[in-house]
N, C-alpha and C positions, 0 to 999 in steps of 0.2 A: 356708323363706324364703331367697332367694338372698342371699349376702353382698355388701356394698357393694364395688365395685372399689377397689383401693388407689390413693390419690393419689400424685402424684409427690413424691419426697423434697424437703422444704424444709430445706436446711441451716441457713437463718437461724432457722427455728422450732425445730429441734433444738438448736442452740447456745443459743438463748434459754431453752429448757426446763431446761438444766443450769447456765446462768449465774446463775439466781436461787438464791443460797446463803443466803437469809434465810428461805425458806419451803419446806422447813424450814431452820433454821440448820444449816449444814454447812461443813466446811473444804475440801472438794473433791468433784469429780464427774467421771465419765467415762461415755461412751455409745458403744457400737459397734452399727452397723446393718449387716445383711447380707441376702443373698438376691437373687432375680431382680429385685426392685424397686429395687435399688441398694445401694451400700455407702457408709458414712461412719463416721468416728471423730472424736470431739471430747472435750476436757477443759475443766475450769474449776477455779479455785482451785489449791490446792497439795497435794502429797503429804505434806509435813512442814512444820509451822508454824515450827519452829526454823530450818531451813535455807532455807525458802521455795522448795524444789525443786518444779518442775512435775511433774504426773503423767505417767508414761510408759506406753506400751501394754503392756509386759511386767510392770508392777508387780503384786505379789501383793496380794490382799485376803482377808478372811475371808468365805467364801461362805455361811456359815450353812446354812439348811435346803435350799439347792440340793443339799447332800449327799444328800438323800433321793432325788433323781433318779438319782444314781450308784448308790446301794444298790439301788434298785428294778431298775435295769438288771442288776446282778450277780445278784439273786435270780431274775429272769426267765431269765438265761443258765443258771443252775443248773436251772431247770425244763426248759429245752430239753435239757440233758444228762441228764435223768431222775434227778437227785439230789434234787430237791425236787418237790412237787406243790402247786399253788395251793389245792386243796381239802384238803390235808393239815393237820391241827391242829398248832398250834405246840407243844402238849403232847407230840406224838410226837417232835419234834426236840429239845425241851428238857424232858425228863421231870423231874417233881418240882420244877419251878421256880415254877410258878403254884399258887395254892391249889387243893386238890382239889375244892372246891365250885364252881370256875369252870366254865362250859360250855366245850365245844370252841370254840376260836378258830382259824379257818382262816388260812393265810398270806395269802389274798386279803383277809380282813378287815383284817389289819394293813396291807397295801399301800394299801387304799382308805379307811383311817381309819374303819372301821365296826365296830371290835372291841368297843366298849362298856367298855373298861378304865376303872377309876375314876381320880379325880384323885390326885395325889401329896399326902401329908399326913405329919404327924409333927413332933416337936420338933426334928429336925435340919434342917428346912427353913430356909435362910438368910434373913435379913432384908435384902432388896434395895430397901427403900422410899426410899432416898436415894442420890444419886450417890456420896457418901462411903462408904456401906455397900457399894455395888456394887464399888468399887475395893478395899475392904477384903477382898473375897473373891476377888481376881484370881488368887491362887495356890492356891486350893482344888483338891484332886485327888480326884475321885470315881470309884469303881469302878462298873461296870455293875450288880453285885449290890446295891450300896447305893442306886443310883438306882431299881432295880426294887423294892427293899424299901419305898421311900416310897410306891409304888403298891399293892403287894400287902398292906400292913398294913391297908388299907381293904378289907374282905372283899367287900362287895357290888359287883356290876357296875353301871354306870350305865344300861345298856340291853342288851337281848339282841343278840348279835353279828349284824350284817347288817341291823338294823332302822333304824338312824339313822347319821348321819355326824358325827364330831367330830374335828377335827384334833388330833393328839396325838403328841408326840415319842416316847412310850413304845412306840408301834407299831413305829417304826424302830429303837429300841434293841433290841427283841426280834428284829427281822429281822437286824440286824447280828450278834447272838449266834447266830442260826441259821446265817448264812453261816460264822461262825467254827467252829461245831460240825461242819458237814458238810465243810468244806474243810481244817480243821486249821490255818488261817492267819488272821491278823488281817484284819478286813474291809477296812482300809485297804490292806493288801498285795494283796488281791483286786481292789480298785478300780485299783490301779497296774498289776497284771498284765493285767487284762482290758480296761481302758479307757484309762488314762493313757498307758501305754507304747505300745500299738498306734497310738494317735492322735497321739502326739508331744506330749502335754500336759505340757511340761516345768515349768510353773509350778503344777501341781496335785498336791496331796498331802493326806494325813490325818496330822496331827502325832501323835507319841507322847503318851500320856496324862500324861506328866510334863514336857512341853515347852510352855511358854507363849509361845514366841517365833515371829515370822515370820523366815524365813531368806532372805537375798537382798533385792533391791530390792522395796520394798513401800510401800503407802499407809498412813499412820498414821491411827488412829482416836482420837477424843477424847470425853471426857465433860464436860459443863458442870456445875461444882460449884454448890452452893447459893448461893455468893457471886458467881456469874457467871464465875469463872475456868474456863479449859479445861485439863483434865489429860489427858495422853497415856494412852490405855487400850489401846494396841496390844498390849502384853505382858499376856496374859490366858489362863490355862489354860482350855481348852475342853472338859474332860472331863465337865462337867455336861450337855453336849449329845452324849454318846456315841452314835454311830450315827445321830444326827439332825441334827447341825449343826456338825461339827468341820472340814469340809474347807476348805482354802486353795486359791485358784485365781487366775486372771487373766481379764479380760474376753475376751481372745483365745482362751484355752483353753475358756472356757465356750461361746463361739460355735462353736468347732470341735466340741465335744462335742454340742451341740444339733443342728448340721447333720448330723453322722454318725448320731445317734440317729434323727432324723426320716427320713433317707435309707435306713434299714434296714441300716446297716452293722454294728450291734451286736446286733440281734435279728431273727428271722424275722417275717414279717408277722403270723402268728397270735398271737404273743406281744407284738409291738409294739402291736397293737390294744388290749391291756389298758391301755396308757398314754394312749389316746384315748377310753376308755370310762368314763362315769360310772355310779354305781349306778342301779338302776331308779328311775323317777320318784317312786315312793311312799317312797323312802328320802331323807329330808330331813336337813338339818343340825339339830342339837339346838335351834337358835333358830327353826326352822320355815322357813328359807329353802332354796332348792334346793341340792342337793349340788353341790359344785364341785371335788372332788378325785377323780382317777383313780388308777391304780397308779403312784405316784411323782410325778405332775404335778398341776397345777391348771389351770383354764381361766377365761378372762375374755373378754367381748366388749365392744369399744370402738368406737363409731360403726359398728356392723355388721360389724366385723372380729373374728373369733374367734381368740384366741391360746391356745396351750398352753405350759406351762413351769413354772417354779418361782421363788418369791421366797426370800430368805434374809436374816436379820438377826442380828447379834451386837452387843454393845456397841461403838459407834463405827462400825458398818458396816451398809449396806443394799444388797443386790444383787438382781438379777433376770435371768433368762434365759428369753425367750419367743419363740415363732415361730408362724407360721401352718402348718397341717398340710401345705399344698401347697408349703411351703418358699419361697414368694415373699418372705417378710419375716421377719427375725429382729431382735430387739432385746435387747442385753445391757447392763445398766447396773451401776454401783457408785458409791455416794456415801457420805459419812461424816457422817451426822447426829450432833449432839452430845447429843441427847436421844432416848430410846427411848420414843416415844409415838405417838399416832395422826397427829400432824402430819407425821411422816417420810414418809408415803405420798404426799404432795403432789407430790414431784418425779417419782415413777414415773407418777402420773396425768398430769402435764404431758408427759412423754415419749410416753406412749401416744397422747395427744390430738394431739401434733405429727405423729405418724406416720400417723394415720388421718383427720385433718380436711382 
């Protein structure tokens, strides 16, 4: 089925999409649009409630799971260099790390979220059921080994590798560990060396596991407490999302990365194709819906327009970077919802609708 042509950009509709800071409740928002269809940048709300400062284009945000797109790119570059194989089992690269009774899990299974790894469990799982508890754990520092132990203490796999799809951060935790094992450097250093530095992404980094701060100009994230007060949640150790959601970036950097990735500047066509390829039709999400994750990206079709990219969220932040494969349209957003629930997706839905209606 042919895709619907892109409509002309409506700056009024785009500004309206981010001006609604009540659905979801948020303290600020920014949106960057690029590509052949046109360019636009807008903001709403503030970067900091205390000072009232407006959001600026170079302000850093927590990019959350958009980190996975960076890691997938690094993994595929290592495949190009012959240092990794997509059909190679993770057990080959990380021997004795997973239980012996686990079946072989290929790197491609990790990239595509089809590994079948079990849920995390155990008494050391933190109670994050209230905003007060969430902030009580802001300085927790977790090692990759401890994170993995929460999964591997559950011996049984959820499903055979390659038979279903289930989005899971542990897949990219393992991929980050593989990158570190084969390169001898921290995965964040590889992202900097291979992507951020060549593309001039001066606002993009992976913080050290003992660093809960954002350095330089940034947008503050907040959490709504049980009594309705807003508490600043910007300072928060991200090591619980090791390899899967730690990155810091800016909307400008994320658009630059997306444009370079889709243009083939970071990967050759044969490997880039993996980022635009879903599992076979018979491989469904565990809830029975069609698979929607490729190697490091996800896809969504809105009003007949198909986008590829990645969302990301951390406490106080929601971001997304998506584009059409033909590079005609890119959208990068970041806003600061004060509750981490299903409501926060409404702004992203408004943005997509404003671009495609």
